[in-house]
C-alpha positions as CSV (number, residue, x, y, z in Angstrom):
1,M,0.0,0.0,0.0
2,F,2.7,2.5,0.9
3,S,4.7,2.0,-2.3
4,K,1.6,2.2,-4.5
5,S,0.6,5.5,-3.1
6,K,4.1,6.8,-3.6
7,I,4.0,5.7,-7.3
8,N,0.7,7.4,-7.8
9,E,1.9,10.7,-6.3
10,P,5.0,11.7,-8.2
11,G,6.1,15.3,-8.7
12,P,4.6,18.2,-6.7
13,K,2.3,15.8,-4.8
14,A,5.4,14.0,-3.5
15,D,6.6,17.3,-2.0
16,D,3.2,17.7,-0.5
17,A,3.1,14.2,0.8
18,P,6.3,14.5,3.0
19,K,4.9,17.7,4.4
20,S,1.6,16.0,5.3
21,A,3.6,13.0,6.5
22,T,5.6,15.3,8.6
23,A,2.5,16.8,9.9
24,D,1.1,13.3,10.5
25,A,4.4,12.4,12.1
26,S,4.1,15.4,14.5
27,S,0.6,14.4,15.4
28,S,1.6,10.8,15.9
29,A,5.2,11.5,17.0
30,P,5.6,8.7,19.5
31,R,5.4,6.0,16.9
32,P,8.1,7.2,14.4
33,Q,10.3,8.6,17.2
34,S,10.2,5.2,19.1
35,D,11.3,3.5,15.8
36,F,14.0,6.0,15.3
37,Q,15.3,5.7,18.9
38,A,15.2,1.9,18.8
39,S,17.8,1.7,16.1
40,P,20.7,3.7,17.7
41,P,21.0,1.3,20.7
42,K,21.3,-1.6,18.3
43,A,24.5,-0.1,16.9
44,K,27.0,-1.5,19.3
45,P,29.9,0.8,20.0
46,P,33.4,-0.7,19.5
47,A,35.3,-2.2,22.4
48,S,37.5,0.0,24.4
49,V,41.1,-1.0,24.0
50,L,43.8,-0.6,26.6
51,S,47.1,-0.6,24.7
52,P,50.1,-2.7,25.5
53,D,52.1,0.2,26.9
54,L,49.3,1.2,29.3
55,H,49.5,0.3,33.0
56,I,46.5,0.9,35.1
57,T,46.5,0.8,38.9
58,G,42.8,0.8,40.0
59,N,39.5,-0.6,39.2
60,V,38.0,-0.5,35.7
61,K,34.2,-0.6,35.2
62,T,32.1,-0.4,32.0
63,T,28.8,-1.6,30.7
64,G,30.3,-2.1,27.3
65,D,33.1,-4.2,25.9
66,I,36.8,-3.9,26.8
67,Q,40.0,-5.4,25.4
68,I,43.0,-5.4,27.7
69,E,46.4,-5.5,26.0
70,G,48.4,-3.8,28.8
71,T,48.6,-4.3,32.6
72,V,45.7,-3.7,35.1
73,E,46.2,-4.0,38.8
74,G,42.7,-3.9,40.1
75,D,39.2,-5.3,39.6
76,I,37.6,-5.2,36.1
77,R,33.8,-5.3,35.4
78,A,32.5,-5.3,31.9
79,H,30.0,-6.8,29.5
80,L,32.6,-8.5,27.3
81,L,36.2,-8.7,28.5
82,T,39.0,-9.8,26.2
83,V,42.4,-10.2,27.8
84,G,45.1,-10.1,25.1
85,E,48.1,-12.4,24.9
86,S,50.5,-9.8,26.2
87,A,48.1,-8.5,28.9
88,T,48.3,-9.1,32.6
89,V,45.4,-8.6,35.1
90,K,45.9,-8.8,38.8
91,G,42.5,-8.6,40.5
92,E,39.0,-9.9,40.2
93,V,37.4,-10.1,36.8
94,M,33.6,-10.0,36.4
95,A,31.9,-10.0,32.9
96,D,29.1,-11.6,31.0
97,D,31.7,-13.0,28.6
98,V,35.3,-13.4,29.4
99,V,37.9,-14.5,26.8
100,I,41.4,-15.0,28.2
101,N,44.4,-15.1,25.9
102,G,46.8,-13.6,28.4
103,R,47.4,-13.8,32.2
104,I,45.1,-13.3,35.1
105,V,46.0,-13.5,38.7
106,G,42.8,-13.4,40.7
107,R,39.2,-14.7,40.6
108,V,37.3,-14.8,37.4
109,R,33.5,-14.6,37.4
110,G,31.5,-14.9,34.2
111,L,28.5,-16.3,32.5
112,K,30.7,-17.6,29.6
113,V,34.4,-18.0,30.3
114,R,36.9,-19.1,27.7
115,L,40.6,-19.9,28.2
116,T,42.4,-20.0,24.9
117,A,45.7,-22.0,24.4
118,T,47.8,-19.0,25.4
119,A,45.8,-18.3,28.6
120,R,47.5,-18.4,32.1
121,V,45.1,-18.1,35.0
122,E,46.0,-18.3,38.7
123,G,42.8,-18.1,40.7
124,D,39.3,-19.5,41.0
125,I,36.9,-19.4,38.1
126,I,33.2,-19.2,38.8
127,H,31.1,-19.6,35.7
128,K,27.9,-20.7,34.1
129,T,29.7,-22.2,31.0
130,I,33.4,-22.6,30.5
131,A,35.7,-23.7,27.7
132,I,39.3,-24.5,28.2
133,E,41.5,-25.0,25.1
134,S,44.4,-27.5,25.0
135,G,47.5,-25.6,26.1
136,A,45.9,-23.3,28.6
137,H,47.5,-23.1,32.0
138,F,45.2,-22.9,34.9
139,E,45.8,-23.2,38.6
140,G,42.8,-22.9,40.9
141,S,39.3,-24.2,41.3
142,V,36.4,-24.2,38.9
143,Q,32.9,-23.8,40.2
144,R,29.6,-23.7,38.2
145,Q,26.9,-21.4,39.3
146,D,23.6,-20.4,37.6
147,D,24.3,-16.7,38.4
148,P,28.1,-16.3,38.8
149,L,27.9,-12.5,38.7
150,A,25.8,-12.3,41.8
151,T,27.9,-10.7,44.6
152,K,25.6,-11.1,47.5
153,G,26.6,-14.0,49.7
154,A,30.0,-14.1,48.0
155,A,31.7,-15.1,51.3
156,A,29.7,-18.3,51.5
157,P,30.6,-19.6,48.0
158,R,34.2,-18.5,48.6
159,A,34.4,-20.8,51.8
160,A,32.7,-23.6,49.8
161,A,35.1,-23.1,46.9
162,Q,38.1,-23.5,49.2
163,Q,37.1,-27.0,50.3
164,P,36.8,-28.5,46.8
165,Q,40.0,-26.7,45.7
166,Q,42.1,-29.4,47.3
167,Q,40.1,-32.1,45.5
168,S,40.1,-30.4,42.1
169,A,43.7,-29.2,42.1
170,P,45.0,-32.5,40.5
171,Q,42.5,-31.9,37.6
172,K,44.3,-28.9,36.2
173,G,43.6,-28.3,32.5
């Protein structure tokens, strides 16, 4: 229907049509504006990259994606965290998705955690799903939780994680 009316109204009527459409859009502004506003959030911004020569002492927090290539001494919270091969993180890591190519010394909490062949992790991993590639170095315990990002009651899971640590230590990947 829309394309047929456009075909039937070429020339000056087409100029009139956008004006009337604009007038219609003004009167029914919520519908077109909501469609227009819905598309910008879909455009995902690129990941923030911390270059190899950057050394951060302190916590890093974002709702977006972050790629670490340098050194961070502190906790990191993000949506998607990628730790580069030359990167070192000393602190707790919390993200929906964690991809580890480099070194982490500290606890890792994530819905999806992936240790690539070049990963080196010294600490506990609390996850919903995990993948450990052949060649990855891991020292610590692995614990599955439905909501690994929940911080309330973190002291109780920590105490529980320390007991199985002795049992799961021989099962290093």
